[in-house]
N, C-alpha and C positions, 0 to 999 in steps of 0.2 A: 694861468694857475700853475704853480711850480710843483705841485704834488697832487696825487690822486686821493680822493676822499676815501677814508677807511670805512668799509661797509661789510655786512655779513658775507658778501660774495668774495671779496678779496682779502679779508682779514687773515693775518698769519696767526693760527691758533696754537700750534705746537711751537714752543719756545718763542713767544711773541717778541721778546727783546731783540731777536734777530731780524725782525720785520722792518722794512723800509718802504715808504710810499712816495719818496721824492722822485720826480721825473728824471732828475740828473742821474741818480743811481740806477734806476730802471733802464733808462735809455742807453746808458753806457754799456750795460750788459747785453742788451739787444743788439747794439751796433758792433760789439766785439765778436759775438757769436756768428758762425758761418752757417748754422743750421738750427732749425727749431722743430718742435713736434706739435702738430695740430690735433686736438682732441674734439671729436664730435660723435653724435649718436644718430643712427638711422633705424627706425622701427625697433627701438629698444636695444639695439646692438651697438656697443661703443667701439670706436676705432681711434687709433693714435697713429698719425702718419708723419714721418720725418720729411722735411722739405726745406728748400732754400727760402729765405725771407730777406726783406730789406725795409728799413724805416725811413720815412721822410716826414719830419715834424711829428704830428700825432696820428700818422697813418702807417699801417704795416701793409706791405705788398707781398702777395703770394702769386705764383704762376705755375702753369703746367699745361698738359694736353687738354683739349676740349672734352675728352671723354672722362676726365678725372671726376670720380664720385665725390671726392672731398670738395673740389672747386664748385661743382654743381650745387652741393649742399650749402656752401657759403654764399654763392650768388643768389640763392633763393631767400636770403635774409635770415637764415637760422643762426642762433647764437653758437659761438665756438669758444674754446679755450686754447691758448697757445702757451707752451712752456719752453723755457730755455735754461740750460745749466752750463756753467763753466766750472770745471774742476781745477782747483788750485793746489791741492795737496792732500796727502794721506796723513791722518792724525793718529799716531800710534801711542796709546796710553799704556800704563803698567798693567791694567786689567783689560781683558777682552771686552767687557761690558762698556767701557768708556772709549773704545776705538771710534773714530769718526772720520770725516773728511772736511777740508776747507773748501768752500764752494761759494759761488754767486749764482743765484737762480731767480727767475721771474715767472709770474703768471700774468697773462694778458687776456682780457675778456673784451668781447665786442661782437658786433654784427657786421658782416661784409656786404659788399655790392660789386657787381661786375663793372670793370673799366671798359667802356664801349668805344669812346672817342679814340680814333687812331692816334692823334697827337698825344693824348694823355696816356695811352697805352705804351707808346714808344718811350715817353718820359719815365714811366714806371719800369720798363725793361732796362732803361739806362741806369736807374737807381739800383735795380737788382744786380745787373752786371758789375757795376762799380763797387757794390758791396762785397762781392766775391773777391775781386781784384781791382783796387782803385786804379783808374786810368785805362781799363781794358776796353771800354765802350768806344773810345775815340780811335782805337788801334784796329779792332776787328771789324769784319763785315757786318753791317746792320741787317736785321731781319727783312726778307723780301715779303711781297704780298702774300704768297702761299704760306710762308712760315708764320707771318703775323696772324693770318686767319686761323691757323691751326693751334694757336696759343691762346689760352684763357688767362687773363690777369684779373685778380680781385684785390680790392683794397679794404682793409679792416680799420675802421675808426676806433681808436683805442679809448674805450669808455671807462675802463677800470683796470687796475694793475697793482701788483705788489712785488717787492723783491724780498728775498730771504738770503742772508749772508752769514757764513761762519768764517771767522779768522782766528788765528792764535794757536797756542799750544794745547795739549790735552788737558782735560779736567778730571783728575783722579780723585778717588776717595782719600781723605786725609791720611788714613792709616796705610795706604798703599804707596805713599811717596818714599818710604824707606825700602821698598822691594828692590832687589838687585836686577832690575829689568830696564833695558834701554827704553826711553820714551822721548818723543819729539815729533817733528813734522817732516815728511818727505815731500818737498815742493815738486809740483808738476807744472808743465807748460806745453802748449801746442807750438811747435816750431816749424818754420818753413825751411826745408832743406834745398840744396842746390837743384835747379831745374834740370829736367831730363828732356832732351830734344825728341820730338816726334820722329820716328824712323823715316818718315816721308817728307821731313822738312827740307825745303830747298836750300842748296848751298849758299853760304854768305849771309844768312839771316841771323843776326845776333839776338841774344836774350834782351828784351826791352829793359830799359833802365828802371821802369816802375815795378818790374818783377824782380830784378836783381836787388832792388832796394829792400824788398820784403825779406830776402835772405840776410842781407847785411844787418837789418834792424834786429834780427833775432840772435845774432852772434854775441 
């Protein structure tokens, strides 16, 4: 299936024309983002936790310490909602009322389960590591038994999702277009800057090509 079914749970209600249920759109946002926010409720108290994520096919991986309340809640099979937003620009209209932002956002819904098998767990950690910096898994030391036992990994089967996207210039009231006020878009982007060596880095170790390439790609 190339798109998620539109349901009362994932339907974009405010400005529905900006809604998108195509997996290609949704997954491109998920894959570009380096962090997500996980929403869940325990005993009527809502929580929203920022965390690292990574996607493989129709599964989202999350990980953390075994004591994590969020991960315990997920592995118990409780429903959660994951949100991701990429900010692309500040939209400055002639009137304050019509100021906005250009953005790409997603809502992901599903139920999670614990990744218990060691091999599957290592594969998930590889996906998570390479999501942060592609190529890092093959370069850095892998988790040892103590570290693996101290880490919880959960996988969330993506059952329902939607994207909401705003692009383009401001939309002013017709009578405001003659106002002597600058209007337009201030584009924004996340950029990788030149790497800074660890003060305790051994002499003679260069910046890996896969990291240097991230800086070059943003120039």
